[in-house]
C-alpha positions as a Python dict, from the first residue, in 0.01 Angstrom:
ca = {
    (1, 'Q'): (0, 0, 0),
    (2, 'V'): (-2, -86, 331),
    (3, 'P'): (-13, 271, 583),
    (4, 'L'): (287, 290, 788),
    (5, 'V'): (392, 540, 1050),
    (6, 'E'): (690, 639, 1153),
    (7, 'S'): (759, 782, 1555),
    (8, 'G'): (1055, 907, 1752),
    (9, 'G'): (1195, 1158, 1572),
    (10, 'G'): (1329, 1522, 1755),
    (11, 'L'): (1627, 1741, 1836),
    (12, 'V'): (1944, 1584, 1989),
    (13, 'Q'): (2301, 1708, 2076),
    (14, 'A'): (2555, 1485, 1895),
    (15, 'G'): (2646, 1215, 2091),
    (16, 'G'): (2304, 1101, 2218),
    (17, 'S'): (2003, 875, 2140),
    (18, 'L'): (1688, 834, 1943),
    (19, 'R'): (1451, 540, 1896),
    (20, 'L'): (1225, 561, 1589),
    (21, 'S'): (955, 339, 1575),
    (22, 'C'): (744, 260, 1247),
    (23, 'A'): (414, 50, 1290),
    (24, 'A'): (212, -90, 981),
    (25, 'S'): (-138, -175, 955),
    (26, 'G'): (-433, -292, 783),
    (27, 'R'): (-174, -621, 708),
    (28, 'S'): (108, -827, 843),
    (29, 'F'): (445, -786, 669),
    (30, 'T'): (567, -1091, 831),
    (31, 'N'): (688, -1212, 513),
    (32, 'Y'): (843, -861, 382),
    (33, 'A'): (1180, -655, 478),
    (34, 'M'): (1136, -359, 617),
    (35, 'G'): (1390, -45, 535),
    (36, 'W'): (1479, 234, 705),
    (37, 'F'): (1611, 539, 473),
    (38, 'R'): (1633, 901, 545),
    (39, 'Q'): (1656, 1173, 298),
    (40, 'A'): (1856, 1544, 411),
    (41, 'P'): (1765, 1874, 245),
    (42, 'G'): (1880, 1898, -99),
    (43, 'K'): (2006, 1556, -100),
    (44, 'E'): (1848, 1233, -283),
    (45, 'R'): (1700, 962, -44),
    (46, 'E'): (1940, 701, 142),
    (47, 'F'): (1992, 392, 283),
    (48, 'V'): (2006, 326, 629),
    (49, 'A'): (1948, -28, 739),
    (50, 'A'): (1722, -300, 646),
    (51, 'I'): (1599, -614, 836),
    (52, 'T'): (1471, -928, 665),
    (53, 'W'): (1152, -1072, 708),
    (54, 'S'): (1265, -1325, 968),
    (55, 'G'): (1464, -1080, 1146),
    (56, 'S'): (1805, -1307, 1135),
    (57, 'N'): (1979, -1082, 891),
    (58, 'K'): (2074, -674, 913),
    (59, 'Y'): (2252, -466, 672),
    (60, 'Y'): (2328, -92, 747),
    (61, 'A'): (2491, 162, 554),
    (62, 'D'): (2862, 220, 644),
    (63, 'T'): (2754, 563, 758),
    (64, 'V'): (2577, 462, 1040),
    (65, 'E'): (2721, 98, 1112),
    (66, 'G'): (2803, -13, 1459),
    (67, 'R'): (2544, 268, 1561),
    (68, 'F'): (2224, 253, 1498),
    (69, 'T'): (2049, -98, 1531),
    (70, 'I'): (1738, -193, 1334),
    (71, 'S'): (1526, -470, 1496),
    (72, 'R'): (1131, -597, 1442),
    (73, 'D'): (841, -717, 1618),
    (74, 'N'): (660, -918, 1383),
    (75, 'A'): (353, -982, 1652),
    (76, 'K'): (348, -599, 1694),
    (77, 'N'): (395, -526, 1285),
    (78, 'T'): (636, -253, 1401),
    (79, 'V'): (1000, -221, 1334),
    (80, 'Y'): (1245, 25, 1525),
    (81, 'L'): (1571, 189, 1433),
    (82, 'Q'): (1798, 247, 1750),
    (83, 'M'): (2004, 556, 1689),
    (84, 'N'): (2284, 572, 1930),
    (85, 'S'): (2594, 814, 1930),
    (86, 'L'): (2438, 1049, 1693),
    (87, 'E'): (2621, 1299, 1469),
    (88, 'P'): (2523, 1639, 1268),
    (89, 'E'): (2527, 1475, 990),
    (90, 'D'): (2244, 1199, 1041),
    (91, 'T'): (2018, 1503, 1069),
    (92, 'A'): (1768, 1417, 812),
    (93, 'V'): (1353, 1301, 746),
    (94, 'Y'): (1349, 902, 807),
    (95, 'Y'): (1119, 679, 657),
    (96, 'C'): (1036, 323, 669),
    (97, 'A'): (945, 91, 429),
    (98, 'I'): (825, -214, 334),
    (99, 'E'): (1029, -431, 52),
    (100, 'R'): (835, -470, -236),
    (101, 'R'): (856, -850, -290),
    (102, 'K'): (835, -1169, -17),
    (103, 'F'): (1154, -1288, 143),
    (104, 'L'): (1391, -1023, -44),
    (105, 'V'): (1604, -759, 95),
    (106, 'H'): (1734, -465, -138),
    (107, 'R'): (1959, -129, -39),
    (108, 'D'): (1773, 31, -355),
    (109, 'P'): (1480, 311, -215),
    (110, 'N'): (1288, 200, -569),
    (111, 'E'): (1264, -171, -395),
    (112, 'Y'): (1059, -93, -138),
    (113, 'D'): (707, 60, -138),
    (114, 'S'): (432, 122, 98),
    (115, 'W'): (647, 434, 304),
    (116, 'G'): (547, 628, 611),
    (117, 'Q'): (544, 1015, 616),
    (118, 'G'): (887, 1043, 772),
    (119, 'T'): (1009, 1191, 1103),
    (120, 'Q'): (1241, 1430, 1115),
    (121, 'V'): (1579, 1407, 1329),
    (122, 'T'): (1750, 1671, 1408),
    (123, 'V'): (2105, 1656, 1600),
    (124, 'S'): (2257, 1981, 1704),
    (125, 'S'): (2659, 2011, 1724),
}
């Protein structure tokens, strides 16, 4: 388990933008894919985006494709989620996580461990 700390959440109006950050401490996650997930009240945790260990491949949920961008800086052990054109339906607690196995990437949250504590994103209409 690697401690992860998310930041950057907040309250924003529909159409606005936020940038989430997720910093890892304790060890490098250079060889591991990173993912962002979210969970709204009363709903299951869902996949948002993932990025391969090198940053060369990125994957998005259909609901955020074209609006969100995932990126990473391995030198800083940090992964980012730039969220543009936010909608009220994006309101949720957002979590980052590290892929369980090296060099693989999945959309299933069960394939990830070392979850952060989450950061709240609220989009008002």
